[in-house]
C-alpha positions in Angstrom: 121.5 -78.1 19.3 121.0 -74.3 18.9 118.2 -71.8 18.4 117.9 -70.7 14.8 116.5 -67.4 15.9 119.2 -66.1 18.2 122.1 -68.6 17.6 122.5 -69.6 21.2 123.2 -73.2 22.1 120.2 -74.6 23.9 120.0 -76.4 27.2 118.9 -80.0 26.8 116.7 -81.7 29.3 114.9 -85.0 29.5 111.4 -85.2 30.6 109.3 -88.4 30.5 112.0 -90.1 28.4 112.1 -87.4 25.7 114.8 -84.8 25.0 113.7 -81.2 25.2 115.6 -78.2 24.2 115.0 -74.7 25.6 116.8 -71.5 26.3 118.7 -71.4 29.6 118.3 -69.0 32.5 119.0 -65.5 31.4 118.6 -66.2 27.7 116.2 -64.2 25.6 112.5 -65.1 26.0 111.2 -62.8 23.2 110.9 -65.5 20.6 110.0 -69.2 20.3 112.9 -71.7 20.3 113.5 -73.1 16.8 115.8 -76.1 17.3 118.5 -76.8 14.7 121.8 -78.6 14.8 124.4 -76.1 16.1 126.7 -77.0 13.1 124.1 -75.6 10.7 124.4 -72.1 12.0 127.0 -69.8 13.6 126.1 -70.9 17.2 127.2 -69.1 20.3 128.3 -71.4 23.1 127.7 -69.7 26.4 129.2 -70.6 29.8 126.8 -72.8 31.7 127.8 -71.0 34.9 127.9 -67.2 34.1 126.5 -67.2 30.5 129.6 -65.5 29.0 129.6 -66.0 25.3 133.2 -67.3 25.0 132.9 -70.8 26.5 136.0 -72.6 25.3 136.3 -75.1 28.1 134.3 -78.2 29.1 133.5 -79.6 32.5 132.8 -83.3 32.2 129.5 -84.1 33.9 127.5 -87.3 34.0 123.8 -87.2 33.2 121.8 -87.0 36.4 118.2 -86.4 37.7 117.8 -82.9 39.0 116.2 -82.6 42.4 112.7 -81.2 42.8 111.3 -82.3 39.4 111.4 -84.6 36.4 114.2 -82.8 34.6 117.6 -84.2 34.1 121.0 -82.6 33.5 122.3 -84.1 30.3 126.1 -84.3 30.1 128.9 -81.8 30.1 128.9 -78.1 30.9 130.4 -75.4 28.7 132.8 -73.1 30.7 134.4 -69.7 30.0 138.0 -68.8 30.9 137.2 -67.1 34.2 134.9 -69.9 35.4 137.4 -72.5 34.3 140.1 -70.8 36.4 137.8 -70.8 39.4 137.0 -74.5 38.8 140.7 -75.3 38.5 141.2 -73.6 41.9 138.2 -75.5 43.4 136.8 -72.0 44.3 133.1 -72.8 44.5 132.3 -69.9 46.8 133.8 -67.5 44.2 131.8 -69.3 41.4 128.6 -68.9 43.4 129.3 -65.2 44.1 130.2 -64.5 40.4 127.3 -66.2 38.9 124.8 -64.9 41.5 125.9 -61.2 41.0 125.8 -61.5 37.2 122.3 -63.2 37.4 121.0 -60.4 39.7 122.4 -57.7 37.3 120.5 -59.3 34.4 117.3 -60.5 36.0 116.8 -58.9 39.4 117.1 -60.3 42.9 117.2 -64.0 43.5 118.4 -65.8 46.6 122.1 -66.7 46.5 121.2 -70.0 48.1 119.6 -71.1 44.8 123.0 -71.1 43.2 124.6 -72.8 46.2 122.1 -75.6 46.0 122.4 -76.0 42.3 126.2 -76.4 42.5 126.0 -78.6 45.5 123.8 -80.9 43.4 126.2 -80.7 40.4 129.5 -81.4 42.2 129.0 -85.1 42.9 128.3 -85.7 39.2 131.5 -84.0 37.9 133.6 -86.7 36.1 137.0 -84.9 35.9 138.8 -81.6 35.6 137.8 -78.8 33.3 139.6 -78.9 29.9 140.0 -76.6 27.0 138.1 -77.7 23.8 139.9 -75.5 21.3 
């Protein structure tokens, strides 16, 4: 699913048994989300790690409950070329560093440990290696 206003593919969460779609971290917050099937518009698939707009890889991830709340991660993560290379090299420290620096550049300071915890939570739920989708 994507936002009809900005064309970005939306993050899907489950809360209380219902799917919800919303912009991801770092996405624009200057408009309401209008959910449409991504195939109906020219959707931009962003990397779920660094938010680059050229995600042509997929990291297979099982659905899992996220710690600290009722949200769930639903399925696979989209990945750009650079993050795919880091995943193939199992370079999690470099992924954390890359994503954290880009997030700080866009949004201001946030503790690096937030990304370390998020990826520590993700890693046990990865189902296989990253693969190119097109």
